[in-house]
VEXDO-954598 format. One record per residue (C-alpha): residue in one letter; x, y, z. Coordinates in nm, 3 decimals. Last residue first. Example, Ala and Ser with C-alpha at 12.3 -4.5 7.8 and 13.67 -1.06 7.14 Angstrom:
+----+---------+---------+---------+
: aa :      px :      py :      pz :
+----+---------+---------+---------+
:  s :   1.367 :  -0.106 :   0.714 :
:  a :   1.230 :  -0.450 :   0.780 :
+----+---------+---------+---------+
//
This chain:
+----+---------+---------+---------+
: aa :      px :      py :      pz :
+----+---------+---------+---------+
:  x :  12.534 :   7.795 :  -0.085 :
:  x :  12.242 :   7.958 :   0.108 :
:  x :  12.201 :   7.725 :   0.379 :
:  x :  12.630 :   7.660 :   0.406 :
:  x :  12.676 :   8.029 :   0.532 :
:  x :  13.043 :   8.079 :   0.496 :
:  x :  13.210 :   8.140 :   0.817 :
:  x :  13.285 :   8.466 :   0.991 :
:  x :  13.621 :   8.428 :   1.207 :
:  x :  13.723 :   8.614 :   1.479 :
:  x :  14.062 :   8.542 :   1.621 :
:  x :  14.203 :   8.563 :   1.983 :
:  x :  14.512 :   8.645 :   2.160 :
:  x :  14.522 :   9.024 :   1.990 :
:  x :  14.231 :   9.103 :   2.260 :
:  x :  13.975 :   8.859 :   2.386 :
:  x :  13.591 :   8.971 :   2.313 :
:  x :  13.646 :   9.292 :   2.569 :
:  x :  13.989 :   9.339 :   2.379 :
:  x :  13.915 :   9.383 :   2.014 :
:  x :  13.896 :   9.020 :   1.806 :
:  x :  14.149 :   8.976 :   1.557 :
:  x :  14.035 :   8.943 :   1.219 :
:  x :  13.892 :   8.703 :   1.009 :
:  x :  13.696 :   8.703 :   0.712 :
:  x :  13.469 :   8.429 :   0.422 :
:  x :  13.627 :   8.088 :   0.593 :
:  x :  13.448 :   7.847 :   0.407 :
:  x :  13.744 :   7.800 :   0.126 :
:  x :  14.003 :   7.690 :   0.392 :
:  x :  14.322 :   7.814 :   0.300 :
:  x :  14.345 :   8.167 :   0.540 :
:  x :  14.216 :   7.957 :   0.855 :
:  x :  14.474 :   7.719 :   0.827 :
:  x :  14.768 :   8.026 :   0.856 :
:  x :  14.537 :   8.176 :   1.107 :
:  x :  14.613 :   7.856 :   1.303 :
:  x :  14.957 :   7.861 :   1.237 :
:  x :  15.043 :   8.188 :   1.315 :
:  x :  14.906 :   8.171 :   1.620 :
:  x :  15.020 :   7.809 :   1.748 :
:  x :  15.398 :   7.896 :   1.681 :
:  x :  15.425 :   8.231 :   1.809 :
:  x :  15.830 :   8.252 :   1.836 :
:  x :  15.997 :   7.957 :   1.790 :
:  x :  16.276 :   8.057 :   2.062 :
:  x :  16.032 :   8.070 :   2.385 :
:  x :  15.683 :   7.907 :   2.264 :
:  x :  15.551 :   7.980 :   2.520 :
:  x :  15.467 :   8.375 :   2.470 :
:  x :  15.277 :   8.268 :   2.193 :
:  x :  14.976 :   8.524 :   2.192 :
:  x :  14.708 :   8.320 :   2.269 :
:  x :  14.522 :   8.101 :   2.015 :
:  x :  14.162 :   8.148 :   2.127 :
:  x :  13.938 :   8.094 :   1.827 :
:  x :  13.622 :   8.321 :   1.837 :
:  x :  13.276 :   8.233 :   1.590 :
:  x :  13.071 :   8.388 :   1.335 :
:  x :  12.844 :   8.201 :   1.123 :
:  x :  12.728 :   7.930 :   1.315 :
:  x :  12.500 :   7.740 :   1.063 :
:  x :  12.501 :   7.403 :   1.313 :
:  x :  12.677 :   7.203 :   1.084 :
:  x :  12.896 :   7.481 :   0.970 :
:  x :  12.999 :   7.513 :   1.389 :
:  x :  13.039 :   7.119 :   1.380 :
:  x :  13.268 :   7.115 :   1.087 :
:  x :  13.517 :   7.434 :   1.254 :
:  x :  13.540 :   7.293 :   1.593 :
:  x :  13.608 :   6.883 :   1.438 :
:  x :  13.918 :   7.086 :   1.222 :
:  x :  14.038 :   7.347 :   1.487 :
:  x :  14.035 :   7.025 :   1.806 :
:  x :  14.247 :   6.812 :   1.571 :
:  x :  14.465 :   7.155 :   1.445 :
:  x :  14.572 :   7.201 :   1.805 :
:  x :  14.658 :   6.812 :   1.908 :
:  x :  14.878 :   6.852 :   1.612 :
:  x :  15.036 :   7.211 :   1.684 :
:  x :  15.046 :   7.140 :   2.075 :
:  x :  14.760 :   7.263 :   2.301 :
:  x :  14.800 :   7.433 :   2.619 :
:  x :  14.527 :   7.717 :   2.571 :
:  x :  14.296 :   7.614 :   2.253 :
:  x :  14.016 :   7.775 :   2.316 :
:  x :  13.677 :   7.723 :   2.118 :
:  x :  13.427 :   7.970 :   2.047 :
:  x :  13.027 :   7.942 :   1.948 :
:  x :  12.806 :   8.174 :   1.841 :
:  x :  13.017 :   8.524 :   1.815 :
:  x :  12.739 :   8.815 :   1.698 :
:  x :  12.759 :   8.924 :   1.340 :
:  x :  12.768 :   9.273 :   1.277 :
:  x :  13.069 :   9.338 :   1.519 :
:  x :  13.179 :   9.613 :   1.363 :
:  x :  13.526 :   9.466 :   1.283 :
:  x :  13.328 :   9.212 :   1.108 :
:  x :  13.128 :   9.459 :   0.905 :
:  x :  13.477 :   9.623 :   0.802 :
:  x :  13.562 :   9.249 :   0.695 :
:  x :  13.254 :   9.192 :   0.483 :
:  x :  13.203 :   9.528 :   0.318 :
:  x :  13.594 :   9.521 :   0.196 :
:  x :  13.366 :   9.283 :  -0.049 :
:  x :  13.388 :   8.954 :  -0.057 :
:  x :  13.527 :   8.632 :  -0.299 :
:  x :  13.849 :   8.717 :  -0.318 :
:  x :  13.843 :   8.614 :   0.099 :
:  x :  13.932 :   8.864 :   0.351 :
:  x :  14.212 :   8.847 :   0.608 :
:  x :  14.299 :   9.044 :   0.892 :
:  x :  14.568 :   9.034 :   1.145 :
:  x :  14.834 :   8.827 :   1.008 :
:  x :  15.048 :   8.646 :   1.240 :
:  x :  15.424 :   8.674 :   1.279 :
:  x :  15.701 :   8.524 :   1.003 :
:  x :  15.534 :   8.690 :   0.724 :
:  x :  15.521 :   8.591 :   0.360 :
:  x :  15.175 :   8.793 :   0.318 :
:  x :  14.947 :   8.464 :   0.203 :
:  x :  15.103 :   8.193 :   0.471 :
:  x :  15.180 :   7.883 :   0.408 :
:  x :  15.415 :   7.683 :   0.605 :
:  x :  15.135 :   7.467 :   0.785 :
:  x :  15.010 :   7.381 :   0.479 :
:  x :  14.690 :   7.262 :   0.437 :
:  x :  14.509 :   6.883 :   0.430 :
:  x :  14.452 :   6.797 :   0.763 :
:  x :  14.251 :   7.131 :   0.809 :
:  x :  13.983 :   7.000 :   0.639 :
:  x :  13.908 :   7.061 :   0.257 :
:  x :  13.465 :   7.140 :   0.194 :
:  x :  13.281 :   6.836 :   0.048 :
:  x :  13.218 :   6.647 :   0.387 :
:  x :  13.057 :   7.064 :   0.519 :
:  x :  12.754 :   7.038 :   0.275 :
:  x :  12.522 :   7.099 :   0.530 :
:  x :  12.373 :   6.763 :   0.415 :
:  x :  12.616 :   6.555 :   0.432 :
:  x :  12.762 :   6.684 :   0.722 :
:  x :  12.434 :   6.619 :   0.959 :
:  x :  12.405 :   6.309 :   0.746 :
:  x :  12.808 :   6.185 :   0.933 :
:  x :  12.682 :   6.340 :   1.280 :
:  x :  12.396 :   6.103 :   1.219 :
:  x :  12.653 :   5.806 :   1.194 :
:  x :  12.878 :   5.930 :   1.420 :
:  x :  12.588 :   5.969 :   1.670 :
:  x :  12.440 :   5.601 :   1.579 :
:  x :  12.087 :   5.575 :   1.473 :
:  x :  11.775 :   5.427 :   1.701 :
:  x :  11.651 :   5.160 :   1.589 :
:  x :  11.350 :   5.166 :   1.372 :
:  x :  11.003 :   5.042 :   1.538 :
:  x :  10.911 :   4.720 :   1.452 :
:  x :  10.651 :   4.697 :   1.210 :
:  x :  10.293 :   4.550 :   1.346 :
:  x :  10.151 :   4.206 :   1.186 :
:  x :   9.907 :   4.199 :   0.960 :
:  x :   9.561 :   4.146 :   1.176 :
:  x :   9.419 :   3.781 :   1.054 :
:  x :   9.034 :   3.767 :   1.007 :
:  x :   9.089 :   3.569 :   0.711 :
:  x :   8.890 :   3.764 :   0.485 :
:  x :   9.043 :   3.676 :   0.123 :
:  x :   9.057 :   3.938 :  -0.102 :
:  x :   9.039 :   3.887 :  -0.501 :
:  x :   8.948 :   4.213 :  -0.629 :
:  x :   8.615 :   4.241 :  -0.840 :
:  x :   8.679 :   4.280 :  -1.238 :
:  x :   8.477 :   4.554 :  -1.396 :
:  x :   8.277 :   4.508 :  -1.700 :
:  x :   7.966 :   4.594 :  -1.600 :
:  x :   7.932 :   4.753 :  -1.232 :
:  x :   7.728 :   5.004 :  -1.373 :
:  x :   7.428 :   4.816 :  -1.548 :
:  x :   7.449 :   4.566 :  -1.257 :
:  x :   7.395 :   4.843 :  -0.984 :
:  x :   7.088 :   5.020 :  -1.209 :
:  x :   6.930 :   4.646 :  -1.256 :
:  x :   6.964 :   4.619 :  -0.875 :
:  x :   6.855 :   4.944 :  -0.834 :
:  x :   6.516 :   4.891 :  -1.096 :
:  x :   6.431 :   4.546 :  -0.935 :
:  x :   6.476 :   4.644 :  -0.558 :
:  x :   6.762 :   4.680 :  -0.354 :
:  x :   6.769 :   4.589 :   0.032 :
:  x :   6.737 :   4.243 :   0.010 :
:  x :   6.935 :   4.149 :  -0.286 :
:  x :   7.215 :   4.435 :  -0.075 :
:  x :   7.170 :   4.211 :   0.243 :
:  x :   7.196 :   3.881 :   0.055 :
:  x :   7.509 :   4.045 :  -0.104 :
:  x :   7.612 :   4.039 :   0.267 :
:  x :   7.508 :   3.747 :   0.390 :
:  x :   7.149 :   3.699 :   0.569 :
:  x :   7.114 :   3.542 :   0.922 :
:  x :   7.304 :   3.744 :   1.178 :
:  x :   7.199 :   4.188 :   1.069 :
:  x :   6.899 :   4.053 :   0.846 :
:  x :   6.756 :   3.815 :   1.043 :
:  x :   6.597 :   3.593 :   0.891 :
:  x :   6.159 :   3.622 :   0.896 :
:  x :   6.035 :   3.389 :   1.148 :
:  x :   5.773 :   3.104 :   0.967 :
:  x :   5.429 :   3.162 :   1.132 :
:  x :   5.314 :   2.883 :   1.373 :
:  x :   5.098 :   2.633 :   1.198 :
:  x :   4.731 :   2.664 :   1.295 :
:  x :   4.622 :   2.402 :   1.534 :
:  x :   4.402 :   2.163 :   1.319 :
:  x :   4.029 :   2.247 :   1.381 :
:  x :   3.807 :   2.048 :   1.557 :
:  x :   3.435 :   1.937 :   1.453 :
:  x :   3.202 :   2.147 :   1.543 :
:  x :   3.003 :   2.087 :   1.905 :
:  x :   2.621 :   1.917 :   1.887 :
:  x :   2.358 :   2.177 :   1.965 :
:  x :   2.128 :   2.029 :   2.135 :
:  x :   1.837 :   1.860 :   2.006 :
:  x :   1.473 :   2.090 :   1.940 :
:  x :   1.594 :   2.215 :   1.593 :
:  x :   1.604 :   1.815 :   1.510 :
:  x :   1.297 :   1.707 :   1.635 :
:  x :   1.133 :   1.965 :   1.470 :
:  x :   1.277 :   1.837 :   1.128 :
:  x :   1.178 :   1.521 :   1.174 :
:  x :   0.860 :   1.578 :   1.287 :
:  x :   0.779 :   1.816 :   0.937 :
:  x :   0.927 :   1.539 :   0.712 :
:  x :   0.685 :   1.305 :   0.829 :
:  x :   0.435 :   1.558 :   0.771 :
:  x :   0.545 :   1.555 :   0.420 :
:  x :   0.503 :   1.168 :   0.386 :
:  x :   0.138 :   1.154 :   0.517 :
:  x :   0.058 :   1.471 :   0.262 :
:  x :   0.187 :   1.295 :   0.008 :
:  x :   0.001 :   0.947 :  -0.005 :
:  x :   0.225 :   0.653 :   0.160 :
:  x :   0.176 :   0.302 :  -0.128 :
:  x :   0.028 :  -0.022 :   0.029 :
+----+---------+---------+---------+
//
């Protein structure tokens, strides 16, 4: 026997009413969402090349590659090793330092006393010449030297020295004065009273030596306040301007 349509519709309504009156069931549990992926730190997680790619946009990258086209990258090894420090230079020995000063001032190229004659005298007298003027200078140079235009910057006392000792000491004194750029110096040689019958040996020899040196421009007796005729005042060449 077939069920009529009104009975079938009524049965469907009852089933729907029963479903609506039933307590709501819990929704199916959803799977837990995966934690978001942490982006790598630009400071520690990226290489320098990755940092550059992350910082530059497509247009910037294209401009960069166009700018460096045809260049060759330097081959460097970033080993992180510190280069060794240079060891400090050893101090220059005093004698070597003096030789360098002599060479810089031109004193090494000048004739020294060891190559001079003890008998040479431009005035051919057996007494010390009072004055001397180089042929390179005008008469005003000697006049100004006598008037004290140049202050005495260095002096040496040869009292008590024999001829060879005086030669050694005077040679060193003159070279040192040239190196230090002293223009006017005083040499005390005494008057020669202690030479007995030989006459004034040291005053005569000192002035003969001086008259043969190219760097001696002039000399004259010192005035009484500077030592009198027992001392000679010498004008030396200016090595810097020569």
